[in-house]
C-alpha positions as CSV (number, residue, x, y, z in Angstrom):
1,M,0.0,0.0,0.0
2,Y,1.8,3.2,-0.9
3,R,2.3,6.8,-2.0
4,Q,0.3,9.9,-3.0
5,L,-0.2,13.3,-4.5
6,L,1.4,16.8,-4.3
7,A,2.4,19.2,-6.9
8,Y,5.1,18.0,-9.3
9,L,8.4,18.9,-7.8
10,T,10.6,19.8,-10.7
11,A,13.8,17.8,-10.9
12,L,16.0,19.2,-8.3
13,M,19.7,18.7,-8.1
14,L,21.6,20.1,-5.1
15,T,25.4,20.2,-5.2
16,L,26.8,20.6,-1.7
17,G,30.1,22.2,-0.9
18,P,33.6,20.6,-0.7
19,V,33.5,17.2,0.9
20,G,35.9,15.9,3.5
21,P,37.0,12.3,3.6
22,F,34.4,9.8,4.9
23,P,35.0,6.3,6.2
24,G,34.0,3.7,3.6
25,A,32.7,0.3,4.1
26,S,36.2,-1.3,4.2
27,G,37.9,1.5,6.0
28,A,38.8,3.4,2.9
29,E,38.0,7.1,2.5
30,G,35.7,8.2,-0.3
31,Q,33.0,10.6,-1.4
32,R,29.3,10.1,-1.1
33,R,26.5,10.8,-3.6
34,A,22.8,10.3,-3.2
35,L,19.7,9.9,-5.4
36,L,16.4,10.3,-3.6
37,L,13.2,9.4,-5.5
38,G,9.6,9.6,-4.3
39,V,6.2,9.3,-5.9
40,D,2.9,10.5,-4.5
41,Q,0.7,10.7,-7.6
42,F,-0.2,7.5,-9.5
43,V,-2.4,6.3,-12.3
44,S,-3.1,2.8,-11.0
45,Q,-2.8,3.4,-7.2
46,P,-4.3,5.8,-4.7
47,S,-2.5,9.0,-4.1
48,T,-0.4,9.3,-1.0
49,S,0.4,13.1,-0.9
50,P,2.3,14.5,0.9
51,T,3.9,11.3,2.2
52,A,6.7,10.8,-0.3
53,L,7.5,14.5,-0.5
54,S,7.8,14.6,3.3
55,N,10.1,11.6,3.3
56,L,12.3,13.1,0.7
57,S,12.6,16.6,2.2
58,R,13.4,15.3,5.7
59,L,15.9,12.7,4.4
60,E,17.7,15.2,2.2
61,W,18.0,17.6,5.2
62,V,19.4,14.8,7.4
63,L,22.0,13.9,4.7
64,R,23.1,17.5,4.6
65,Q,24.0,17.2,8.3
66,D,26.3,14.2,7.6
67,A,29.7,15.1,9.1
68,G,31.5,13.8,6.0
69,G,29.3,15.7,3.6
70,Y,27.9,14.6,0.2
71,A,29.5,15.5,-3.1
72,R,26.0,15.6,-4.6
73,I,22.4,15.0,-3.6
74,T,19.8,14.6,-6.4
75,T,16.1,14.6,-5.5
76,R,13.2,13.8,-7.8
77,H,9.5,13.7,-6.9
78,N,6.6,12.5,-9.0
79,L,8.8,11.7,-12.0
80,V,7.9,9.0,-14.6
81,L,10.9,7.3,-16.1
82,G,11.4,4.3,-18.4
83,A,14.3,2.0,-18.0
84,E,16.6,4.0,-20.3
85,D,15.6,7.3,-18.7
86,F,16.3,5.8,-15.3
87,I,19.7,4.7,-16.3
88,A,20.5,8.2,-17.6
89,L,19.3,9.7,-14.2
90,V,21.5,7.3,-12.3
91,K,24.5,8.2,-14.4
92,E,23.9,11.9,-13.9
93,A,23.3,11.6,-10.1
94,F,26.4,9.5,-9.5
95,S,28.7,11.0,-12.0
96,G,32.3,10.9,-10.9
97,A,31.8,7.9,-8.6
98,Q,35.1,6.0,-7.9
99,P,36.1,2.8,-6.1
100,G,35.9,3.5,-2.4
101,D,33.0,5.9,-2.9
102,L,29.4,5.2,-1.8
103,S,26.3,5.7,-3.9
104,F,23.2,6.1,-1.8
105,F,19.8,5.3,-3.5
106,Y,16.5,5.8,-1.6
107,I,13.0,5.4,-3.1
108,T,9.6,5.8,-1.5
109,T,6.7,4.6,-3.7
110,H,4.3,1.7,-4.3
111,G,6.0,-1.7,-4.5
112,L,4.4,-4.4,-6.6
113,Y,4.9,-8.2,-6.1
114,T,2.7,-11.2,-6.6
115,E,3.2,-14.0,-4.1
116,G,4.8,-17.1,-5.5
117,E,6.5,-15.3,-8.4
118,D,10.3,-14.9,-9.0
119,P,11.5,-12.2,-6.5
120,M,13.1,-10.3,-9.3
121,S,9.5,-9.7,-10.7
122,F,9.2,-7.1,-7.9
123,S,8.8,-3.6,-9.3
124,L,8.6,0.0,-8.1
125,L,6.1,2.5,-9.6
126,L,7.4,5.7,-11.1
127,S,4.7,8.1,-12.0
128,D,3.7,11.8,-12.5
129,G,0.0,11.1,-12.0
130,E,-0.7,11.0,-15.7
131,K,1.8,8.4,-16.9
132,E,3.2,5.4,-15.0
133,Y,6.1,3.0,-15.3
134,A,6.8,-0.1,-13.2
135,L,10.6,-0.3,-12.8
136,T,11.5,-3.9,-12.3
137,A,14.2,-5.2,-10.0
138,G,16.3,-6.2,-13.0
139,E,16.1,-2.7,-14.5
140,L,17.1,-1.2,-11.1
141,Y,20.1,-3.6,-11.0
142,A,21.1,-2.8,-14.5
143,A,21.2,0.9,-13.7
144,L,23.1,0.6,-10.4
145,A,25.4,-2.4,-10.9
146,P,27.9,-0.5,-13.1
147,L,28.6,2.1,-10.5
148,P,32.0,1.7,-8.9
149,G,32.3,1.5,-5.1
150,H,29.6,0.6,-2.7
151,K,25.9,0.9,-3.4
152,L,23.5,1.5,-0.4
153,L,19.9,1.0,-1.2
154,I,17.0,1.9,1.1
155,I,13.7,0.8,-0.3
156,D,10.5,2.2,1.3
157,A,7.7,0.2,-0.4
158,C,5.3,-2.7,0.1
159,N,6.8,-6.1,-0.5
160,S,10.3,-4.5,-0.8
161,G,12.0,-7.5,0.8
162,A,11.5,-9.3,-2.5
163,L,14.3,-7.2,-3.9
164,I,16.7,-9.2,-1.8
165,D,14.6,-12.4,-1.5
166,R,14.0,-11.8,2.2
167,G,10.9,-12.2,4.3
168,M,9.3,-14.7,1.9
169,P,9.4,-18.4,1.2
170,G,12.3,-19.6,-0.9
171,T,16.0,-20.3,-0.9
172,G,16.9,-16.7,0.0
173,Q,19.4,-16.7,-2.9
174,C,17.2,-15.6,-5.9
175,S,18.2,-12.0,-6.1
176,L,20.6,-10.0,-8.2
177,F,21.5,-7.8,-5.3
178,L,23.1,-10.5,-3.1
179,A,26.6,-10.0,-4.4
180,G,29.1,-7.4,-5.2
181,D,29.0,-4.1,-3.5
182,F,25.3,-3.9,-2.7
183,H,24.0,-3.1,0.8
184,V,20.2,-3.1,1.0
185,L,17.7,-2.1,3.7
186,T,13.9,-2.5,3.0
187,S,10.9,-1.3,4.9
188,A,9.1,-4.7,4.8
189,G,9.6,-8.4,3.9
190,G,8.6,-9.8,0.5
191,S,5.2,-10.9,1.8
192,E,4.4,-7.7,3.8
193,P,2.8,-4.4,3.2
194,S,4.2,-1.0,4.3
195,F,2.1,1.8,5.7
196,V,1.7,5.5,5.7
197,W,0.1,7.7,8.3
198,E,-3.6,8.3,7.6
199,T,-5.8,10.6,9.8
200,G,-9.3,9.6,10.8
201,T,-10.6,11.8,8.0
202,G,-8.8,9.8,5.3
203,S,-6.1,12.4,4.7
204,Y,-2.3,11.9,5.0
205,R,0.1,13.7,7.3
206,G,3.8,13.5,7.5
207,G,5.6,10.4,6.0
208,S,5.6,6.7,6.1
209,Y,6.0,4.8,9.3
210,F,9.3,3.3,8.1
211,A,10.7,6.7,7.1
212,D,9.6,8.2,10.5
213,A,11.5,5.5,12.4
214,L,14.5,5.6,10.0
215,L,14.9,9.3,10.4
216,N,14.5,9.2,14.2
217,G,17.4,6.8,14.2
218,I,19.8,8.9,12.0
219,A,18.7,12.5,12.6
220,P,19.8,15.0,15.2
221,W,16.2,15.4,16.4
222,G,16.2,11.8,17.3
223,R,19.5,12.1,19.1
224,Y,21.0,9.7,16.5
225,G,19.3,6.9,18.4
226,A,20.5,4.2,16.1
227,D,24.2,4.8,17.1
228,Q,24.3,2.0,19.7
229,N,28.0,2.5,20.8
230,R,27.8,6.3,20.5
231,D,30.9,6.5,18.4
232,G,29.5,9.0,16.0
233,I,29.1,6.5,13.1
234,I,25.8,4.8,12.5
235,T,26.4,1.5,10.6
236,L,23.8,-0.5,8.7
237,K,23.9,-3.2,11.4
238,E,23.1,-0.6,14.1
239,L,20.3,1.0,12.0
240,H,18.7,-2.4,11.3
241,A,18.7,-3.3,15.0
242,Y,17.3,0.1,15.9
243,L,14.4,-0.3,13.4
244,L,13.5,-3.7,14.8
245,D,13.0,-2.0,18.2
246,H,11.3,1.1,17.0
247,Y,9.3,0.1,13.9
248,G,6.6,-2.5,14.5
249,S,4.1,-2.2,11.7
250,S,6.3,-4.2,9.3
251,T,9.6,-6.1,9.5
252,P,12.6,-4.3,8.0
253,R,14.9,-6.6,6.1
254,V,18.6,-6.2,5.4
255,Y,21.4,-7.6,3.3
256,P,24.0,-8.5,4.3
257,L,23.6,-9.2,7.9
258,N,25.9,-7.6,10.5
259,D,27.0,-5.0,8.0
260,D,29.4,-2.4,9.3
261,L,28.9,0.0,6.3
262,P,28.6,3.5,7.7
263,V,25.2,4.9,6.9
264,L,25.8,8.3,8.5
265,C,28.5,10.1,10.5
266,Y,27.8,13.0,12.9
267,D,29.7,15.4,15.0
268,Q,29.1,14.5,18.6
269,N,30.2,17.9,19.8
270,R,27.3,19.6,17.9
271,M,24.5,17.4,19.3
272,A,23.7,19.7,22.2
273,G,22.7,22.6,19.8
274,Q,20.1,20.5,17.9
275,A,16.4,20.7,18.8
276,P,15.0,17.3,19.7
277,A,11.9,15.7,18.4
278,I,8.6,16.1,20.3
279,V,9.0,12.6,21.8
280,T,12.2,10.6,22.3
281,Q,13.5,7.8,24.4
282,V,10.4,5.6,24.4
283,M,10.9,2.6,26.7
284,L,8.5,-0.3,27.3
285,E,8.7,-1.8,30.8
286,Q,8.0,-5.2,29.2
287,R,7.7,-6.1,25.5
288,V,5.9,-9.4,26.3
289,L,2.7,-9.6,28.3
290,T,0.4,-12.5,29.3
291,P,-3.4,-12.6,29.0
292,A,-3.7,-12.0,32.7
293,Q,-1.3,-9.1,32.6
294,R,-3.2,-6.5,30.5
295,E,-1.5,-3.4,31.8
296,L,1.1,-1.9,29.4
297,A,3.7,0.3,31.2
298,F,6.0,2.6,29.3
299,S,7.9,5.9,29.5
300,Y,9.1,8.6,27.2
301,T,10.5,12.1,27.2
302,L,8.4,15.0,26.0
303,H,10.5,18.0,24.8
304,M,7.9,20.7,24.2
305,P,4.3,21.4,25.3
306,T,2.1,19.1,23.1
307,R,-1.3,17.5,23.2
308,L,-0.7,13.8,23.1
309,A,-2.8,10.7,22.5
310,Y,-2.0,7.0,22.6
311,Q,-3.2,4.3,20.3
312,L,-3.2,0.5,20.7
313,V,-3.6,-1.2,17.3
314,Y,-4.4,-4.9,17.4
315,H,-3.3,-7.5,14.9
316,R,-6.2,-9.7,13.9
317,E,-6.7,-12.1,11.0
318,E,-3.2,-11.3,9.7
319,Q,-3.8,-7.6,9.4
320,W,-3.3,-4.5,11.5
321,Q,-6.7,-3.1,12.5
322,F,-5.8,0.6,12.3
323,A,-9.4,1.7,11.9
324,E,-10.4,-0.1,15.2
325,A,-7.5,1.2,17.3
326,Q,-8.0,1.6,21.0
327,V,-7.5,5.4,21.7
328,F,-6.4,7.1,25.0
329,T,-6.4,10.8,25.3
330,G,-3.5,12.3,27.3
331,D,-4.2,14.3,30.4
332,L,-3.1,17.8,31.2
333,D,0.1,16.6,32.8
334,D,1.1,14.8,29.6
335,R,1.4,18.2,27.9
336,I,4.2,19.4,30.2
337,P,7.7,18.7,28.9
338,G,9.7,16.1,30.9
339,R,10.0,12.4,31.5
340,K,6.6,10.7,31.5
341,E,5.5,7.3,32.8
342,K,2.2,5.9,31.4
343,N,0.0,2.8,32.0
344,L,-2.6,1.7,29.5
345,L,-5.1,-1.1,29.9
346,L,-5.4,-3.4,26.9
347,D,-8.8,-4.1,25.5
348,G,-10.5,-6.8,27.6
349,Q,-11.6,-8.7,24.5
350,Q,-8.1,-8.9,23.3
351,G,-6.7,-9.8,26.8
352,D,-8.1,-13.3,26.5
353,A,-6.0,-14.3,23.5
354,S,-2.4,-14.0,22.4
355,G,-1.4,-11.6,19.7
356,Y,0.5,-8.5,18.6
357,V,-0.2,-5.0,19.7
358,L,1.3,-1.8,18.2
359,L,1.7,1.2,20.6
360,M,1.6,4.6,18.9
361,I,2.3,7.9,20.6
362,I,0.5,10.7,18.6
363,A,0.8,14.5,18.7
364,Y,-2.4,16.3,17.6
365,D,-4.0,19.7,17.3
366,E,-7.3,20.9,16.0
367,D,-6.9,19.8,12.4
368,S,-3.9,17.4,12.3
369,A,-2.4,14.4,14.1
370,T,1.1,13.0,13.6
371,P,2.7,9.8,15.0
372,Q,5.8,10.5,17.1
373,A,6.8,7.0,18.0
374,E,5.7,3.3,17.8
375,A,6.6,0.1,19.6
376,L,5.6,-3.5,19.1
377,L,4.6,-5.7,22.0
378,L,3.5,-9.3,22.3
379,V,0.7,-10.9,24.3
380,E,1.8,-14.4,24.8
381,P,-0.7,-17.2,25.6
382,A,-0.7,-18.7,29.1
383,R,-0.5,-22.2,27.7
384,G,-0.8,-24.3,24.6
385,N,1.4,-26.3,22.2
386,P,3.1,-23.9,19.8
387,Q,3.7,-26.8,17.3
388,L,7.2,-25.7,16.6
389,A,9.0,-26.6,13.4
390,V,12.0,-25.2,11.6
391,E,12.6,-25.5,7.8
392,V,15.7,-24.7,5.9
393,G,15.5,-22.8,2.6
394,T,18.2,-24.7,0.8
395,L,20.4,-27.8,1.4
396,T,23.7,-25.8,0.9
397,F,24.9,-22.3,1.1
398,A,28.2,-20.5,0.6
399,P,28.8,-17.5,2.9
400,R,32.0,-16.7,1.1
401,Q,29.9,-15.9,-1.9
402,G,27.6,-13.7,0.1
403,Q,24.9,-16.3,0.6
404,E,22.9,-16.5,3.9
405,M,20.8,-19.5,5.1
406,P,17.0,-18.8,5.4
407,L,15.3,-20.5,8.3
408,M,11.5,-20.7,8.4
409,L,10.2,-21.0,11.9
410,R,6.7,-22.3,12.2
411,H,4.7,-21.7,15.3
412,A,1.0,-21.8,16.0
413,F,0.8,-18.5,17.8
414,P,3.0,-15.5,18.8
415,L,5.5,-16.3,21.5
416,R,9.2,-15.9,22.5
417,L,11.7,-18.1,20.6
418,T,15.3,-19.1,21.1
419,V,17.2,-20.2,17.9
420,H,20.6,-21.9,18.0
421,I,22.9,-23.2,15.2
422,L,24.3,-26.7,16.0
423,D,27.4,-28.3,14.5
424,E,27.7,-32.0,13.7
425,A,28.6,-32.7,17.4
426,N,25.3,-31.0,18.5
427,R,27.4,-28.1,20.0
428,V,25.9,-24.6,19.9
429,V,28.0,-22.5,17.6
430,A,25.8,-19.5,17.2
431,T,22.7,-18.0,18.8
432,L,20.3,-16.2,16.3
433,L,17.5,-15.5,18.8
434,G,17.6,-15.5,22.6
435,D,14.2,-15.7,24.1
436,Q,13.0,-12.9,21.8
437,P,9.3,-12.2,20.8
438,T,8.2,-13.0,17.3
439,R,6.7,-10.4,14.9
440,P,3.8,-10.5,12.5
441,E,5.6,-11.1,9.3
442,H,2.6,-12.1,7.1
443,L,4.4,-15.1,5.7
444,P,2.4,-17.7,3.7
445,G,1.5,-20.4,6.2
446,G,2.4,-18.2,9.1
447,G,5.5,-18.2,11.3
448,S,8.7,-16.2,11.3
449,Q,11.8,-16.1,9.2
450,L,15.4,-15.3,10.0
451,Y,18.8,-15.9,8.4
452,W,22.3,-17.2,9.3
453,D,25.3,-15.6,7.6
454,G,27.6,-18.5,8.5
455,R,29.4,-16.7,11.4
456,L,30.1,-18.2,14.8
457,Q,29.1,-16.5,18.0
458,N,32.5,-14.7,18.1
459,G,31.9,-13.3,14.6
460,R,34.4,-15.5,12.9
461,P,33.4,-17.6,9.8
462,A,32.2,-21.1,10.6
463,T,34.2,-24.0,9.1
464,P,32.6,-25.9,6.1
465,G,30.5,-28.8,7.3
466,R,27.0,-29.9,8.3
467,Y,24.9,-27.8,10.6
468,R,21.3,-27.8,11.9
469,A,19.1,-25.1,13.5
470,R,17.2,-25.7,16.8
471,V,14.3,-23.6,17.8
472,S,12.8,-23.7,21.4
473,A,10.3,-21.9,23.5
474,M,9.2,-22.0,27.2
475,L,5.5,-21.9,27.9
476,D,3.7,-22.7,31.2
477,G,6.8,-24.2,32.6
478,R,7.3,-26.6,29.7
479,R,10.0,-26.4,27.0
480,Y,9.1,-27.1,23.4
481,T,11.8,-27.9,20.8
482,A,12.2,-28.6,17.1
483,I,15.4,-29.2,15.1
484,S,15.8,-28.7,11.3
485,S,17.2,-31.2,8.8
486,A,20.9,-30.9,8.2
487,F,22.3,-28.4,5.7
488,F,25.8,-27.9,4.4
489,L,27.9,-24.8,4.7
490,E,30.4,-24.7,1.8
């Protein structure tokens, strides 16, 4: 589901000033260039204005704050391009790219994919509201692959995980982007929708949920929340981990796993002078509740006088029920800046069953409402057999060629899972999940999916050989376990 209308923003190219050296993915120093595309007006899809334009303008501003600077930022909005025209735009935007440089491509639009088809049939709509072109994954690859240096792609669209064969059934290896110098982050898995903020009147405010969370993680107003070790460099690995904690409506996918590519650098000495977002530092007391424990406790920091409301959105019948959200209006004390602690009572009808709940903190005035933060929580059942199973996506994989092993975790209901990789002697060599709550990934047949990049717990590559995956869960004092068939690491 994605993107909408707003006046055609004429092709805009902004060339920034001189660029200082910036750490590259392999420690080399190089320049950065960016191409940011967004579509709000469509022929075959509903308009999403001003969603894409808001995403573009905010992301462009954040990139301008990058401590290393950008040699060029090219922004396009509501632009229809065929394959050849798109190649020409890429050449123009990234002109001068050299080995060691980074080419950053971001797009926010409708993503099209039909379940069961080749992942490379995924396409992105480019449109001006009168004409429309579906840019295929293959055409995107053909335009970007010749660029020297590293290519960072951030794809904000429904089913965008298909671009890297992630978050969908299959071998996890049927993508053109799983090799070379590509680094890809998507807003959703291949089987998932993405969402934009819609008011109760059917209009749109602000940007997409994914872009909101992304920007809070890499922007000064979000206090560069994605920088886990506070070293002034936000890596793709850190950003993905941040999104998993702060973006719950879909499941962000990444390739490769544990990627130390710098997404953004910032000057830590300048942070104090930057105005913060309205709401920051949202913390849930617990991310997992039981049916008997219906009270959700959380805290956050409010930085300016604001009218707030809170929404609890329930996940039913494999869909988020946004139109039936449970709404709580903030009290007068909630408008006063400072650290806040809140307790909300989950809907009694939902409290009797397990499921997922999306907490949203919303700022509103007389004619607008804008989400400020979201968090995903799980209501775990008190008892029941989760019917665990784990399926491997392929019999062999070669991490040295950039391949990762997909593991499909089947479970009858949402719960916490632990996933280990075992060697031939049944020794645990890696822990992929440690008693972590599942997410609603909308996979055919249900369940969850994760990947192993062939690295041991200490980060070193595992030796070639046979391995298995073991999934386990504790429920009502009983441990349930399932082990996959063997697969071979080449």
